[in-house]
PDB file of N, H, CA, C and O in Angstrom:
ATOM      1  N   UNK A   1    -163.823  65.290  44.692  1.00  0.00           N
ATOM      2  CA  UNK A   1    -164.383  66.486  44.045  1.00  0.00           C
ATOM      3  C   UNK A   1    -165.731  66.857  44.643  1.00  0.00           C
ATOM      4  O   UNK A   1    -166.490  65.994  45.084  1.00  0.00           O
ATOM      5  N   UNK A   2    -166.015  68.148  44.650  1.00  0.00           N
ATOM      6  H   UNK A   2    -165.399  68.850  44.292  1.00  0.00           H
ATOM      7  CA  UNK A   2    -167.310  68.613  45.152  1.00  0.00           C
ATOM      8  C   UNK A   2    -168.327  68.584  44.021  1.00  0.00           C
ATOM      9  O   UNK A   2    -168.065  69.135  42.952  1.00  0.00           O
ATOM     10  N   UNK A   3    -169.485  67.953  44.231  1.00  0.00           N
ATOM     11  H   UNK A   3    -169.698  67.505  45.100  1.00  0.00           H
ATOM     12  CA  UNK A   3    -170.508  67.951  43.178  1.00  0.00           C
ATOM     13  C   UNK A   3    -170.995  69.358  42.865  1.00  0.00           C
ATOM     14  O   UNK A   3    -170.860  70.269  43.682  1.00  0.00           O
ATOM     15  N   UNK A   4    -171.564  69.527  41.672  1.00  0.00           N
ATOM     16  H   UNK A   4    -171.673  68.787  41.008  1.00  0.00           H
ATOM     17  CA  UNK A   4    -171.977  70.863  41.238  1.00  0.00           C
ATOM     18  C   UNK A   4    -173.219  71.334  41.988  1.00  0.00           C
ATOM     19  O   UNK A   4    -173.360  72.529  42.250  1.00  0.00           O
ATOM     20  N   UNK A   5    -174.111  70.427  42.335  1.00  0.00           N
ATOM     21  H   UNK A   5    -173.996  69.456  42.123  1.00  0.00           H
ATOM     22  CA  UNK A   5    -175.395  70.816  42.926  1.00  0.00           C
ATOM     23  C   UNK A   5    -175.232  71.632  44.218  1.00  0.00           C
ATOM     24  O   UNK A   5    -175.838  72.697  44.335  1.00  0.00           O
ATOM     25  N   UNK A   6    -174.430  71.166  45.193  1.00  0.00           N
ATOM     26  H   UNK A   6    -173.938  70.301  45.099  1.00  0.00           H
ATOM     27  CA  UNK A   6    -174.270  71.977  46.414  1.00  0.00           C
ATOM     28  C   UNK A   6    -173.720  73.367  46.120  1.00  0.00           C
ATOM     29  O   UNK A   6    -174.104  74.346  46.760  1.00  0.00           O
ATOM     30  N   UNK A   7    -172.818  73.444  45.144  1.00  0.00           N
ATOM     31  H   UNK A   7    -172.506  72.649  44.624  1.00  0.00           H
ATOM     32  CA  UNK A   7    -172.248  74.751  44.807  1.00  0.00           C
ATOM     33  C   UNK A   7    -173.334  75.693  44.289  1.00  0.00           C
ATOM     34  O   UNK A   7    -173.361  76.876  44.629  1.00  0.00           O
ATOM     35  N   UNK A   8    -174.225  75.149  43.463  1.00  0.00           N
ATOM     36  H   UNK A   8    -174.203  74.188  43.187  1.00  0.00           H
ATOM     37  CA  UNK A   8    -175.333  75.963  42.939  1.00  0.00           C
ATOM     38  C   UNK A   8    -176.243  76.381  44.078  1.00  0.00           C
ATOM     39  O   UNK A   8    -176.710  77.520  44.113  1.00  0.00           O
ATOM     40  N   UNK A   9    -176.503  75.468  45.014  1.00  0.00           N
ATOM     41  H   UNK A   9    -176.124  74.543  44.986  1.00  0.00           H
ATOM     42  CA  UNK A   9    -177.367  75.798  46.148  1.00  0.00           C
ATOM     43  C   UNK A   9    -176.736  76.900  46.999  1.00  0.00           C
ATOM     44  O   UNK A   9    -177.425  77.816  47.447  1.00  0.00           O
ATOM     45  N   UNK A  10    -175.438  76.808  47.216  1.00  0.00           N
ATOM     46  H   UNK A  10    -174.878  76.063  46.852  1.00  0.00           H
ATOM     47  CA  UNK A  10    -174.743  77.831  48.007  1.00  0.00           C
ATOM     48  C   UNK A  10    -174.846  79.186  47.315  1.00  0.00           C
ATOM     49  O   UNK A  10    -175.101  80.204  47.959  1.00  0.00           O
ATOM     50  N   UNK A  11    -174.647  79.192  45.994  1.00  0.00           N
ATOM     51  H   UNK A  11    -174.441  78.366  45.470  1.00  0.00           H
ATOM     52  CA  UNK A  11    -174.733  80.446  45.242  1.00  0.00           C
ATOM     53  C   UNK A  11    -176.144  81.007  45.315  1.00  0.00           C
ATOM     54  O   UNK A  11    -176.322  82.216  45.461  1.00  0.00           O
ATOM     55  N   UNK A  12    -177.157  80.137  45.216  1.00  0.00           N
ATOM     56  H   UNK A  12    -177.013  79.154  45.098  1.00  0.00           H
ATOM     57  CA  UNK A  12    -178.545  80.588  45.265  1.00  0.00           C
ATOM     58  C   UNK A  12    -178.879  81.137  46.643  1.00  0.00           C
ATOM     59  O   UNK A  12    -179.642  82.096  46.759  1.00  0.00           O
ATOM     60  N   UNK A  13    -178.311  80.536  47.697  1.00  0.00           N
ATOM     61  H   UNK A  13    -177.691  79.757  47.603  1.00  0.00           H
ATOM     62  CA  UNK A  13    -178.588  80.998  49.050  1.00  0.00           C
ATOM     63  C   UNK A  13    -177.830  82.292  49.362  1.00  0.00           C
ATOM     64  O   UNK A  13    -178.298  83.107  50.157  1.00  0.00           O
ATOM     65  N   UNK A  14    -176.673  82.481  48.744  1.00  0.00           N
ATOM     66  H   UNK A  14    -176.293  81.819  48.099  1.00  0.00           H
ATOM     67  CA  UNK A  14    -175.848  83.647  49.048  1.00  0.00           C
ATOM     68  C   UNK A  14    -176.502  84.932  48.556  1.00  0.00           C
ATOM     69  O   UNK A  14    -176.358  85.977  49.192  1.00  0.00           O
ATOM     70  N   UNK A  15    -177.225  84.875  47.427  1.00  0.00           N
ATOM     71  H   UNK A  15    -177.342  84.026  46.911  1.00  0.00           H
ATOM     72  CA  UNK A  15    -177.865  86.076  46.889  1.00  0.00           C
ATOM     73  C   UNK A  15    -178.845  86.704  47.864  1.00  0.00           C
ATOM     74  O   UNK A  15    -178.650  87.848  48.274  1.00  0.00           O
ATOM     75  N   UNK A  16    -179.911  85.972  48.253  1.00  0.00           N
ATOM     76  H   UNK A  16    -180.069  85.043  47.920  1.00  0.00           H
ATOM     77  CA  UNK A  16    -180.889  86.514  49.210  1.00  0.00           C
ATOM     78  C   UNK A  16    -180.261  86.874  50.556  1.00  0.00           C
ATOM     79  O   UNK A  16    -180.639  87.873  51.168  1.00  0.00           O
ATOM     80  N   UNK A  17    -179.304  86.065  51.019  1.00  0.00           N
ATOM     81  H   UNK A  17    -178.998  85.254  50.522  1.00  0.00           H
ATOM     82  CA  UNK A  17    -178.660  86.358  52.301  1.00  0.00           C
ATOM     83  C   UNK A  17    -177.911  87.678  52.219  1.00  0.00           C
ATOM     84  O   UNK A  17    -177.953  88.485  53.148  1.00  0.00           O
ATOM     85  N   UNK A  18    -177.223  87.892  51.098  1.00  0.00           N
ATOM     86  H   UNK A  18    -177.189  87.237  50.344  1.00  0.00           H
ATOM     87  CA  UNK A  18    -176.486  89.138  50.905  1.00  0.00           C
ATOM     88  C   UNK A  18    -177.447  90.317  50.864  1.00  0.00           C
ATOM     89  O   UNK A  18    -177.181  91.361  51.460  1.00  0.00           O
ATOM     90  N   UNK A  19    -178.563  90.153  50.162  1.00  0.00           N
ATOM     91  H   UNK A  19    -178.779  89.305  49.678  1.00  0.00           H
ATOM     92  CA  UNK A  19    -179.559  91.222  50.072  1.00  0.00           C
ATOM     93  C   UNK A  19    -180.139  91.525  51.456  1.00  0.00           C
ATOM     94  O   UNK A  19    -180.347  92.687  51.808  1.00  0.00           O
ATOM     95  N   UNK A  20    -180.395  90.477  52.235  1.00  0.00           N
ATOM     96  H   UNK A  20    -180.226  89.533  51.949  1.00  0.00           H
ATOM     97  CA  UNK A  20    -180.947  90.678  53.572  1.00  0.00           C
ATOM     98  C   UNK A  20    -179.946  91.398  54.455  1.00  0.00           C
ATOM     99  O   UNK A  20    -180.321  92.300  55.204  1.00  0.00           O
ATOM    100  N   UNK A  21    -178.674  91.014  54.381  1.00  0.00           N
ATOM    101  H   UNK A  21    -178.369  90.281  53.773  1.00  0.00           H
ATOM    102  CA  UNK A  21    -177.649  91.664  55.196  1.00  0.00           C
ATOM    103  C   UNK A  21    -177.522  93.140  54.820  1.00  0.00           C
ATOM    104  O   UNK A  21    -177.346  93.993  55.689  1.00  0.00           O
ATOM    105  N   UNK A  22    -177.611  93.435  53.523  1.00  0.00           N
ATOM    106  H   UNK A  22    -177.753  92.742  52.817  1.00  0.00           H
ATOM    107  CA  UNK A  22    -177.534  94.823  53.071  1.00  0.00           C
ATOM    108  C   UNK A  22    -178.718  95.622  53.602  1.00  0.00           C
ATOM    109  O   UNK A  22    -178.554  96.754  54.057  1.00  0.00           O
ATOM    110  N   UNK A  23    -179.917  95.030  53.544  1.00  0.00           N
ATOM    111  H   UNK A  23    -180.050  94.111  53.174  1.00  0.00           H
ATOM    112  CA  UNK A  23    -181.116  95.715  54.035  1.00  0.00           C
ATOM    113  C   UNK A  23    -181.002  95.983  55.534  1.00  0.00           C
ATOM    114  O   UNK A  23    -181.345  97.069  56.001  1.00  0.00           O
ATOM    115  N   UNK A  24    -180.519  94.991  56.288  1.00  0.00           N
ATOM    116  H   UNK A  24    -180.240  94.109  55.909  1.00  0.00           H
ATOM    117  CA  UNK A  24    -180.368  95.167  57.736  1.00  0.00           C
ATOM    118  C   UNK A  24    -179.374  96.287  58.026  1.00  0.00           C
ATOM    119  O   UNK A  24    -179.606  97.110  58.911  1.00  0.00           O
ATOM    120  N   UNK A  25    -178.267  96.320  57.281  1.00  0.00           N
ATOM    121  H   UNK A  25    -178.079  95.652  56.562  1.00  0.00           H
ATOM    122  CA  UNK A  25    -177.263  97.360  57.500  1.00  0.00           C
ATOM    123  C   UNK A  25    -177.857  98.739  57.204  1.00  0.00           C
ATOM    124  O   UNK A  25    -177.594  99.696  57.932  1.00  0.00           O
ATOM    125  N   UNK A  26    -178.657  98.844  56.138  1.00  0.00           N
ATOM    126  H   UNK A  26    -178.871  98.067  55.546  1.00  0.00           H
ATOM    127  CA  UNK A  26    -179.268 100.133  55.796  1.00  0.00           C
ATOM    128  C   UNK A  26    -180.234 100.569  56.887  1.00  0.00           C
ATOM    129  O   UNK A  26    -180.277 101.746  57.248  1.00  0.00           O
ATOM    130  N   UNK A  27    -181.019  99.614  57.421  1.00  0.00           N
ATOM    131  H   UNK A  27    -180.985  98.658  57.128  1.00  0.00           H
ATOM    132  CA  UNK A  27    -181.971  99.944  58.497  1.00  0.00           C
ATOM    133  C   UNK A  27    -181.210 100.381  59.742  1.00  0.00           C
ATOM    134  O   UNK A  27    -181.586 101.355  60.394  1.00  0.00           O
ATOM    135  N   UNK A  28    -180.138  99.660  60.071  1.00  0.00           N
ATOM    136  H   UNK A  28    -179.833  98.869  59.541  1.00  0.00           H
ATOM    137  CA  UNK A  28    -179.350 100.032  61.246  1.00  0.00           C
ATOM    138  C   UNK A  28    -178.784 101.444  61.091  1.00  0.00           C
ATOM    139  O   UNK A  28    -178.807 102.233  62.035  1.00  0.00           O
ATOM    140  N   UNK A  29    -178.277 101.757  59.898  1.00  0.00           N
ATOM    141  H   UNK A  29    -178.258 101.116  59.131  1.00  0.00           H
ATOM    142  CA  UNK A  29    -177.728 103.098  59.668  1.00  0.00           C
ATOM    143  C   UNK A  29    -178.808 104.155  59.835  1.00  0.00           C
ATOM    144  O   UNK A  29    -178.563 105.206  60.427  1.00  0.00           O
ATOM    145  N   UNK A  30    -179.999 103.883  59.320  1.00  0.00           N
ATOM    146  H   UNK A  30    -180.198 103.029  58.839  1.00  0.00           H
ATOM    147  CA  UNK A  30    -181.099 104.844  59.427  1.00  0.00           C
ATOM    148  C   UNK A  30    -181.493 105.043  60.886  1.00  0.00           C
ATOM    149  O   UNK A  30    -181.728 106.171  61.318  1.00  0.00           O
ATOM    150  N   UNK A  31    -181.567 103.950  61.647  1.00  0.00           N
ATOM    151  H   UNK A  31    -181.376 103.033  61.296  1.00  0.00           H
ATOM    152  CA  UNK A  31    -181.935 104.050  63.073  1.00  0.00           C
ATOM    153  C   UNK A  31    -180.873 104.839  63.829  1.00  0.00           C
ATOM    154  O   UNK A  31    -181.202 105.701  64.643  1.00  0.00           O
ATOM    155  N   UNK A  32    -179.602 104.549  63.563  1.00  0.00           N
ATOM    156  H   UNK A  32    -179.334 103.848  62.901  1.00  0.00           H
ATOM    157  CA  UNK A  32    -178.529 105.260  64.255  1.00  0.00           C
ATOM    158  C   UNK A  32    -178.598 106.755  63.943  1.00  0.00           C
ATOM    159  O   UNK A  32    -178.414 107.593  64.826  1.00  0.00           O
ATOM    160  N   UNK A  33    -178.865 107.080  62.673  1.00  0.00           N
ATOM    161  H   UNK A  33    -179.015 106.400  61.955  1.00  0.00           H
ATOM    162  CA  UNK A  33    -178.947 108.484  62.288  1.00  0.00           C
ATOM    163  C   UNK A  33    -180.099 109.168  63.026  1.00  0.00           C
ATOM    164  O   UNK A  33    -179.955 110.292  63.507  1.00  0.00           O
ATOM    165  N   UNK A  34    -181.244 108.483  63.112  1.00  0.00           N
ATOM    166  H   UNK A  34    -181.361 107.570  62.721  1.00  0.00           H
ATOM    167  CA  UNK A  34    -182.400 109.056  63.805  1.00  0.00           C
ATOM    168  C   UNK A  34    -182.069 109.290  65.279  1.00  0.00           C
ATOM    169  O   UNK A  34    -182.415 110.326  65.846  1.00  0.00           O
ATOM    170  N   UNK A  35    -181.390 108.309  65.893  1.00  0.00           N
ATOM    171  H   UNK A  35    -181.109 107.467  65.432  1.00  0.00           H
ATOM    172  CA  UNK A  35    -181.044 108.445  67.309  1.00  0.00           C
ATOM    173  C   UNK A  35    -180.079 109.614  67.513  1.00  0.00           C
ATOM    174  O   UNK A  35    -180.213 110.369  68.476  1.00  0.00           O
ATOM    175  N   UNK A  36    -179.117 109.762  66.616  1.00  0.00           N
ATOM    176  H   UNK A  36    -179.008 109.148  65.834  1.00  0.00           H
ATOM    177  CA  UNK A  36    -178.133 110.831  66.762  1.00  0.00           C
ATOM    178  C   UNK A  36    -178.793 112.197  66.586  1.00  0.00           C
ATOM    179  O   UNK A  36    -178.445 113.148  67.287  1.00  0.00           O
ATOM    180  N   UNK A  37    -179.741 112.301  65.654  1.00  0.00           N
ATOM    181  H   UNK A  37    -180.023 111.529  65.085  1.00  0.00           H
ATOM    182  CA  UNK A  37    -180.387 113.591  65.408  1.00  0.00           C
ATOM    183  C   UNK A  37    -181.358 113.957  66.529  1.00  0.00           C
ATOM    184  O   UNK A  37    -181.610 115.138  66.768  1.00  0.00           O
ATOM    185  N   UNK A  38    -181.908 112.948  67.222  1.00  0.00           N
ATOM    186  H   UNK A  38    -181.703 111.988  67.028  1.00  0.00           H
ATOM    187  CA  UNK A  38    -182.917 113.228  68.241  1.00  0.00           C
ATOM    188  C   UNK A  38    -182.285 113.823  69.491  1.00  0.00           C
ATOM    189  O   UNK A  38    -182.969 114.472  70.283  1.00  0.00           O
ATOM    190  N   UNK A  39    -180.978 113.606  69.676  1.00  0.00           N
ATOM    191  H   UNK A  39    -180.422 113.079  69.033  1.00  0.00           H
ATOM    192  CA  UNK A  39    -180.334 114.111  70.903  1.00  0.00           C
ATOM    193  C   UNK A  39    -180.053 115.602  70.808  1.00  0.00           C
ATOM    194  O   UNK A  39    -179.517 116.191  71.746  1.00  0.00           O
TER     195      UNK A  39
END
């Protein structure tokens, strides 16, 4: 069986990682839009 502690750590790490990935995707979309409009 998998102990509970690692599972909690994984869940705690997934939140910030997910938020960071979302922020990066939003920044990438904004940069792409700026590049497309500048041409």
